[in-house]
C-alpha positions as CSV (number, residue, x, y, z in Angstrom):
1,M,6.2,-4.1,13.0
2,V,6.1,-2.8,9.4
3,D,6.6,-6.3,8.3
4,T,3.5,-7.6,9.8
5,L,1.3,-4.7,9.0
6,V,2.7,-5.3,5.1
7,A,2.2,-9.0,5.4
8,I,-1.3,-8.6,6.8
9,N,-2.1,-5.6,3.7
10,E,-0.6,-8.6,1.2
11,Q,-3.1,-10.9,2.7
12,Q,-0.1,-13.1,3.5
13,I,-1.0,-13.4,7.4
14,S,-4.3,-13.0,9.1
15,S,-5.3,-11.1,11.9
16,Y,-6.1,-14.2,13.4
17,E,-2.0,-15.0,13.4
18,L,-1.1,-11.0,14.6
19,P,-0.9,-12.0,18.2
20,N,1.2,-14.6,17.9
21,R,4.0,-12.3,16.1
22,F,4.7,-10.6,19.1
23,F,6.3,-11.6,22.4
24,T,4.2,-9.2,25.1
25,T,1.5,-7.1,25.7
26,D,3.2,-4.4,24.9
27,E,4.4,-4.7,22.0
28,L,1.0,-5.9,20.6
29,N,-0.4,-2.8,21.8
30,C,2.5,-0.5,20.6
31,F,1.5,-2.5,17.2
32,G,-2.0,-1.5,17.6
33,F,-0.8,2.4,17.7
34,F,1.2,2.2,15.2
35,S,-1.7,0.4,12.6
36,N,-3.6,3.5,13.8
37,S,-1.5,6.0,13.0
38,V,-0.4,4.9,9.5
39,P,-2.4,6.5,6.3
40,V,-5.3,4.4,5.0
41,N,-5.0,3.9,1.5
42,P,-2.0,6.6,0.6
43,L,-1.7,5.4,-2.7
44,P,-4.7,6.0,-5.0
45,A,-5.0,4.4,-8.3
46,V,-4.1,7.3,-11.1
47,Y,-4.3,5.2,-14.3
48,P,-6.4,1.9,-14.7
49,E,-4.9,-1.0,-13.4
50,N,-6.3,-3.8,-15.6
51,G,-4.9,-4.1,-19.1
52,F,-7.1,-2.7,-21.9
53,L,-6.6,-3.3,-26.1
54,L,-3.0,-3.3,-26.7
55,F,-2.0,-1.3,-23.5
56,R,-1.0,-2.9,-19.7
57,G,-2.4,-1.6,-16.4
58,V,-1.1,-0.8,-13.7
59,P,-1.8,-2.4,-10.6
60,V,-2.1,-0.1,-7.4
61,P,0.4,-2.0,-4.5
62,K,-1.3,-3.1,-1.9
63,S,1.4,-3.5,0.3
64,V,1.1,-0.1,1.8
65,N,-2.6,0.0,1.4
66,L,-4.3,-0.1,4.4
67,T,-8.0,-0.5,4.1
68,S,-10.6,0.5,6.7
69,A,-12.0,-2.8,6.8
70,S,-8.1,-4.0,7.7
71,L,-7.5,-1.8,10.5
72,E,-10.8,-2.7,12.2
73,E,-9.7,-6.0,12.2
74,I,-6.4,-5.5,13.4
75,E,-8.0,-3.5,16.6
76,K,-10.6,-6.3,16.9
77,S,-7.6,-9.1,17.2
78,I,-6.2,-6.4,19.3
79,K,-8.5,-6.1,22.1
80,S,-9.4,-10.0,21.9
81,S,-5.8,-10.5,22.7
82,I,-4.8,-7.9,25.2
83,S,-6.6,-7.2,29.2
84,E,-8.9,-5.0,29.8
85,E,-6.2,-2.5,31.7
86,A,-3.9,-2.5,28.8
87,L,-7.0,-1.6,26.5
88,G,-6.7,1.6,28.6
89,Q,-3.2,2.6,27.7
90,Q,-2.1,5.5,25.1
91,L,1.1,5.0,23.5
92,S,2.8,7.8,26.4
93,D,1.8,4.7,29.0
94,L,4.3,2.7,27.4
95,G,7.8,2.2,28.1
96,S,10.4,4.3,26.2
97,D,11.8,1.4,24.0
98,M,7.9,0.9,22.8
99,I,8.2,4.3,21.9
100,N,11.6,4.6,20.3
101,A,10.2,1.0,18.3
102,Y,7.0,3.1,17.2
103,Q,8.7,5.9,16.1
104,I,11.5,3.6,14.1
105,A,8.3,1.7,12.9
106,T,6.7,4.7,11.6
107,Q,10.0,6.4,10.0
108,I,10.3,3.3,8.1
109,Y,6.9,3.0,7.0
110,N,6.7,5.9,5.7
111,D,9.9,5.6,4.0
112,R,8.7,2.4,2.2
113,V,5.6,4.1,1.4
114,E,7.4,6.7,-0.5
115,K,9.6,4.3,-2.5
116,I,6.3,2.3,-3.5
117,R,4.8,5.8,-4.4
118,I,7.8,6.6,-6.5
119,S,7.8,3.5,-8.5
120,Y,4.0,3.3,-8.7
121,L,4.4,7.2,-10.4
122,A,7.4,5.5,-12.5
123,N,5.3,2.6,-14.0
124,V,2.0,5.0,-14.6
125,K,4.4,7.7,-16.4
126,N,6.0,4.4,-18.8
127,A,2.5,3.4,-19.5
128,K,1.2,6.5,-20.7
129,S,4.2,6.7,-22.9
130,Q,3.3,3.7,-24.1
131,V,-0.3,4.6,-25.0
132,M,1.4,7.8,-26.5
133,E,3.7,6.1,-29.1
134,I,1.5,3.5,-29.8
135,S,-1.4,5.8,-30.6
136,A,1.4,8.2,-32.7
137,A,2.0,4.9,-34.6
138,V,-1.7,4.3,-35.7
139,V,-2.0,7.9,-36.8
140,C,1.3,8.0,-38.9
141,A,0.2,4.6,-40.3
142,F,-3.7,5.9,-40.8
143,V,-2.0,9.0,-42.5
144,I,0.4,7.0,-44.8
145,I,-2.7,4.8,-46.0
146,L,-4.5,8.0,-46.5
147,T,-1.9,9.5,-48.7
148,L,-1.2,6.2,-50.6
149,L,-4.9,5.9,-51.6
150,N,-4.5,9.6,-53.0
151,L,-2.0,9.0,-54.7
152,S,-3.7,6.3,-56.7
C-alpha cells in the first residue's frame, strides 16, 4: 500500500492502474482508507526550490506530498472499481488481516515521512549555510577592496 501511494505521488503510476495493484476488493478498499488517513502535504516548502544566483534550491520531496487532487483521483478510481456494497464499508468492517495491514502501512508511511522530513530539513540547513558562507566571503572581499583603495 505504501509503495503504491508513493508511486502515485511520484506519478510513476496513474490512478487507472491502481485497481490492478490489488487482488481483492477488500485490499482495494483498505488502500482507500489508508490513502484517506495519510496527511496531505506533510512537508511544506521552507526554502526556495529553484536555484538563484550562485545558490542552489532545495526541492520539496514529492513522494510523500499527497495533494487533494491526487486523493480525489484515487477515490474516483476506487469507487469505479468496487461494488456499491463495498463502497458502504468502514475500516472496522474489513477482516483483521486488512486492519493489521492498514495499521502497519500507516506506521511505515509515517516513518518514511519522518525520515524524508529530516533529510529535507538537513538539505535546507546546508543550503542556508552555503548562502551565509558565500555572503560572508563577498562582504570580506568588499572590505578588503575598500581597504586597499583607502591605502592608495
